[in-house]
C-alpha positions as CSV (number, residue, x, y, z in Angstrom):
1,M,-17.3,-2.7,-6.1
2,K,-14.0,-4.1,-6.4
3,V,-11.3,-4.2,-3.6
4,K,-7.4,-4.2,-4.7
5,K,-4.5,-4.7,-2.9
6,Y,-1.2,-2.2,-3.0
7,M,2.2,-2.4,-1.6
8,V,3.5,1.2,-1.9
9,T,6.4,3.2,-0.5
10,S,4.2,6.7,1.1
11,M,0.2,7.0,1.0
12,A,0.8,9.9,-1.4
13,E,2.0,6.8,-3.6
14,A,-0.8,4.5,-2.8
15,R,-3.6,7.7,-3.2
16,A,-2.2,8.8,-6.9
17,Q,-1.9,4.5,-8.1
18,I,-5.5,3.8,-7.1
19,Q,-7.2,6.9,-8.6
20,A,-5.4,6.2,-11.9
21,E,-6.9,2.7,-11.6
22,L,-10.4,3.1,-9.9
23,G,-10.8,7.3,-11.1
24,H,-11.5,9.9,-8.4
25,D,-14.5,8.4,-6.1
26,A,-12.4,5.9,-4.9
27,V,-11.9,4.9,-0.8
28,I,-9.2,3.4,1.1
29,L,-10.9,1.0,3.2
30,H,-7.8,-0.3,5.7
31,S,-3.7,0.7,5.6
32,K,-0.8,-1.0,7.8
33,E,2.7,-0.7,7.9
34,V,3.9,-4.2,6.8
35,E,8.5,-5.5,7.1
36,T,9.7,-6.9,4.5
37,G,12.8,-8.1,3.6
38,G,16.0,-8.9,6.3
39,F,16.9,-12.3,7.6
40,L,15.0,-15.0,10.0
41,G,13.0,-12.2,11.0
42,F,15.9,-9.6,11.5
43,L,17.1,-6.3,10.0
44,Q,13.7,-5.9,8.1
45,K,12.5,-2.1,6.8
46,R,9.3,-0.9,6.6
47,N,7.1,-0.3,4.1
């Protein structure tokens, strides 16, 4: 079993990348939104 991390802007993009790399039988084990960028924790964008 291969475990990889992906940072994408949408779940559709994640599924497309995962299926292209690992095949149609790949499974997403966990997903979460993260905040990136900003200054000292302010003005961050969600990904």
